[in-house]
C-alpha positions in Angstrom: -46.2 -10.0 -87.7 -49.3 -11.8 -86.4 -50.5 -11.6 -82.8 -50.0 -14.7 -80.7 -53.4 -16.0 -79.7 -54.0 -15.8 -75.9 -57.0 -18.1 -75.4 -58.5 -18.8 -72.0 -60.0 -22.2 -72.6 -57.2 -24.4 -71.1 -56.8 -22.2 -68.0 -60.6 -22.2 -67.5 -60.7 -26.0 -67.9 -57.9 -26.4 -65.3 -59.8 -24.2 -62.8 -63.1 -26.1 -63.5 -61.4 -29.4 -63.0 -60.1 -28.3 -59.7 -63.6 -27.2 -58.7 -65.3 -30.4 -60.0 -62.9 -32.6 -58.0 -63.6 -31.0 -54.7 -67.3 -30.7 -55.5 -67.5 -34.4 -56.1 -65.9 -35.1 -52.7 -68.5 -32.9 -51.1 -71.4 -34.6 -52.8 -70.3 -37.9 -51.3 -70.7 -36.4 -47.9 -74.0 -34.8 -48.7 -72.8 -31.2 -49.2 -73.0 -29.0 -52.3 -71.8 -25.5 -53.1 -74.7 -23.2 -54.2 -74.4 -20.1 -56.3 -77.5 -17.8 -56.8 -77.5 -15.6 -59.8 -80.0 -12.7 -59.7 -81.0 -11.4 -63.2 -83.4 -8.5 -64.0 -82.8 -7.8 -67.7 -83.6 -8.8 -71.2 -80.2 -7.8 -72.5 -79.1 -10.6 -74.9 -75.4 -10.5 -74.2 -76.1 -10.7 -70.5 -78.5 -13.6 -70.9 -75.9 -15.4 -73.1 -73.4 -15.1 -70.4 -75.7 -16.3 -67.6 -76.7 -19.4 -69.7 -73.0 -20.2 -70.1 -72.4 -19.8 -66.4 -75.3 -22.1 -65.4 -74.1 -24.7 -67.9 -70.5 -24.5 -66.5 -71.7 -24.8 -62.9 -73.8 -27.9 -63.8 -70.7 -29.6 -65.3 -68.6 -28.9 -62.2 -71.2 -30.0 -59.7 -72.1 -26.6 -58.3 -75.8 -25.9 -57.9 -76.4 -22.6 -59.8 -79.8 -21.2 -59.0 -81.1 -18.6 -61.5 -83.3 -16.0 -59.9 -84.9 -14.4 -63.0 -86.9 -11.4 -61.9 -87.6 -10.0 -65.4 -86.7 -6.7 -67.0 -89.6 -4.9 -65.1 -88.3 -5.8 -61.6 -88.3 -3.0 -59.1 -85.5 -2.0 -56.8 -87.3 -3.1 -53.6 -88.1 -6.5 -55.2 -84.4 -7.1 -56.1 -83.3 -5.9 -52.7 -85.7 -8.3 -51.0 -84.3 -11.2 -52.9 -80.7 -10.3 -52.2 -81.5 -10.0 -48.5 -83.2 -13.4 -48.5 -80.3 -15.0 -50.3 -77.7 -13.4 -48.0 -79.6 -14.8 -45.0 -80.0 -18.3 -46.5 -77.4 -20.7 -45.0 -77.9 -23.0 -48.0 -76.6 -20.3 -50.5 -72.8 -19.8 -50.5 -72.4 -17.3 -53.4 -74.5 -14.5 -54.8 -74.1 -12.7 -58.1 -76.2 -9.7 -59.1 -76.0 -9.6 -62.9 -76.0 -6.3 -64.7 -77.4 -4.3 -66.4 -80.5 -3.6 -64.3 -83.8 -2.0 -65.3 -83.6 1.8 -66.0 -83.4 3.9 -62.9 -82.1 1.2 -60.6 -78.6 1.7 -59.3 -76.5 -1.4 -58.8 -74.3 0.4 -56.3 -77.1 0.5 -53.8 -78.1 -3.1 -54.3 -74.7 -4.8 -54.1 -74.5 -3.5 -50.5 -77.2 -6.0 -49.7 -74.9 -8.9 -50.6 -73.1 -10.1 -47.5 -69.3 -10.0 -48.2 -68.8 -13.7 -47.3 -71.0 -14.6 -50.3 -69.9 -11.7 -52.6 -68.2 -14.0 -55.1 -67.9 -11.3 -57.7 -66.4 -8.6 -55.4 -69.2 -6.1 -55.9 -69.9 -5.0 -52.4 -68.0 -1.8 -51.5 -66.6 -3.6 -48.5 -65.0 -6.2 -50.8 -63.6 -3.5 -53.1 -62.2 -1.6 -50.1 -60.4 -4.6 -48.8 -59.0 -5.3 -52.3 -57.7 -1.7 -52.5 -55.6 -2.1 -49.3 -54.5 -5.7 -50.1 -56.7 -7.5 -47.6 -58.5 -10.8 -48.2 -61.6 -10.5 -50.3 -63.2 -11.9 -53.5 -61.9 -9.8 -56.4 -64.3 -9.1 -59.2 -64.0 -12.2 -61.3 -63.5 -10.5 -64.7 -60.7 -8.3 -63.3 -59.0 -11.3 -61.7 -59.4 -13.2 -65.0 -57.3 -10.6 -66.8 -54.4 -11.1 -64.4 -54.8 -14.9 -64.3 -54.8 -15.1 -68.1 -51.7 -13.0 -68.4 -49.9 -15.2 -65.8 -51.0 -18.3 -67.6 -49.4 -17.2 -70.8 -46.3 -16.1 -68.9 -46.6 -12.4 -69.7 -44.8 -10.6 -66.9 -46.5 -7.7 -65.1 -43.9 -6.3 -62.7 -42.3 -3.2 -64.1 -44.5 -3.2 -67.2 -46.7 -0.3 -68.3 -50.4 -1.4 -68.7 -53.2 0.8 -70.0 -56.7 -0.1 -68.9 -59.4 1.3 -71.0 -62.6 1.6 -68.9 -63.0 2.7 -65.3 -66.0 0.6 -64.2 -66.2 -0.8 -60.7 -66.6 -4.3 -62.3 -63.4 -4.3 -64.3 -61.3 -1.1 -64.6 -61.0 0.0 -61.0 -60.4 -3.4 -59.4 -58.0 -4.3 -62.2 -56.0 -1.2 -61.4 -55.5 -2.4 -57.8 -54.8 -6.0 -58.8 -52.1 -4.8 -61.2 -50.6 -2.4 -58.6 -50.3 -5.3 -56.2 -48.2 -7.0 -58.9 -45.9 -4.0 -59.3 -47.2 -2.9 -62.7 -47.4 0.8 -63.7 -51.0 1.5 -64.7 -52.8 4.1 -66.8 -56.6 4.2 -66.5 -58.3 5.5 -69.7 -61.9 6.7 -70.0 -64.2 8.8 -72.1 -62.2 12.0 -71.4 -58.8 10.4 -72.3 -58.5 12.0 -75.7 -56.9 11.1 -78.0 -57.1 7.5 -76.7 -54.1 6.4 -78.7 -51.9 8.9 -76.8 -52.3 6.7 -73.7 -52.5 3.2 -75.2 -49.7 3.2 -77.8 -46.9 3.6 -75.2 -48.2 0.7 -73.1 -46.7 -2.8 -73.0 -50.2 -4.3 -72.3 -53.6 -2.9 -73.2 -56.8 -4.2 -71.6 -60.1 -2.8 -72.8 -63.5 -3.2 -71.1 -65.9 -0.6 -72.4 -68.6 -2.4 -74.2 -68.0 -0.7 -77.6 -67.4 -3.1 -80.5 -64.3 -2.3 -82.5 -63.1 0.5 -80.2 -59.5 -0.5 -80.3 -57.9 -0.6 -83.7 -54.3 -0.9 -85.0 -54.0 2.9 -84.5 -54.2 2.4 -80.8 -51.4 0.0 -80.3 -47.7 -0.5 -80.9 -46.2 -3.6 -82.6 -45.0 -5.1 -79.4 -48.3 -4.6 -77.4 -50.2 -7.4 -75.8 -54.0 -6.7 -76.1 -56.5 -8.2 -73.7 -60.1 -7.8 -74.9 -62.6 -7.9 -72.1 -65.6 -6.7 -74.1 -68.7 -8.8 -74.6 -71.0 -7.5 -77.2 -73.7 -9.1 -79.4 -73.3 -8.1 -83.0 -76.3 -7.5 -85.4 -75.7 -11.0 -86.9 -75.8 -12.6 -83.4 -72.1 -13.1 -83.1 -70.3 -12.4 -79.8 -67.6 -9.7 -80.4 -65.3 -7.8 -78.2 -64.1 -4.2 -77.9 -61.1 -4.8 -80.2 -61.2 -4.9 -84.0 -59.2 -8.2 -84.5 -58.9 -7.7 -88.2 -56.7 -4.6 -87.8 -55.1 -5.4 -84.4 -54.1 -9.0 -84.9 -51.6 -8.2 -87.7 -49.9 -5.6 -85.5 -50.1 -6.8 -81.8 -47.7 -9.2 -80.1 -50.6 -11.0 -78.5 -54.4 -10.9 -78.5 -57.1 -12.6 -76.4 -60.0 -13.9 -78.5 -63.7 -13.2 -78.0 -65.3 -15.5 -77.2 -62.9 -18.0 -75.7 -60.6 -15.5 -73.8 -61.2 -13.6 -70.6 -64.9 -14.6 -70.5 -64.2 -18.3 -70.1 -61.8 -17.6 -67.3 -64.2 -15.3 -65.6 -66.8 -18.0 -65.5 -64.4 -20.5 -64.1 -63.2 -18.1 -61.4 -66.8 -17.4 -60.3 -67.2 -21.1 -59.7 -63.9 -21.2 -57.8 -64.9 -18.3 -55.7 -68.2 -20.0 -54.9 -66.3 -23.1 -53.9 -64.1 -21.0 -51.6 -67.1 -19.4 -50.1 -68.7 -22.8 -49.5 -65.5 -24.1 -48.0 -65.4 -21.2 -45.6 -69.1 -21.7 -44.7 -68.5 -25.5 -44.1 -65.6 -24.6 -41.9 -67.6 -22.2 -39.8 -70.4 -24.8 -39.4 -67.8 -27.3 -38.2 -66.5 -24.9 -35.6 -70.0 -24.1 -34.5 -70.9 -27.8 -34.1 -67.7 -28.5 -32.1 
């Protein structure tokens, strides 16, 4: 048995085409959606992702403004930029990229992002609305997992899904997105030992920890679908996930690739969220003018 590949490229392309079509219409009327990405790190995997996001935005007609504060940025400096961007009517979406410099807590800073521009669902207000099923931008990576499974026609209702990782960026919001879809969810973390005890019984396993090769054939059953959310830079410069594909692919029923899986859909969804935020902003402006 060899796992069926579950790439995200075609889904990402469809989402980007949708974004590009509307962005082109807006340009003709002198409007453009603007995404600001605030970066304060020298982490290579993060910088790789940011470069891919800027390139994707450029191709779809969204103005992606990189605010690179450097790895020595202070918390007040980052907060000031987030406040300025939140108040800027020309900016429709804001993304605070992690990791941040040592000693700086992202949890305090994301509160500075106004929810209407919080296109990656980082503000606690956005996460709270997501928890109770109200309208809000979901963290793009968590939503990408669900969208990718839908695209490949993998049902969620009534299925058991193990999510490895409990971050506020992926694990926790993914839990609630899956519950809204009637899945039964187990959240695994560093104290879930042995890990295979929780992942082997699952129909679907999603892993987002940031540890290359964490999930091996020992962690899954032959009919398991595996979603690799990890993004790690190997010593040879390759981008690798949290799953060991050499051992997992011969056993699993399906496996997302890294790169070319969840990450590509995440980028497309961030652009779509920015477009939705811009659409809402333009609508508010029209109401104000009338």
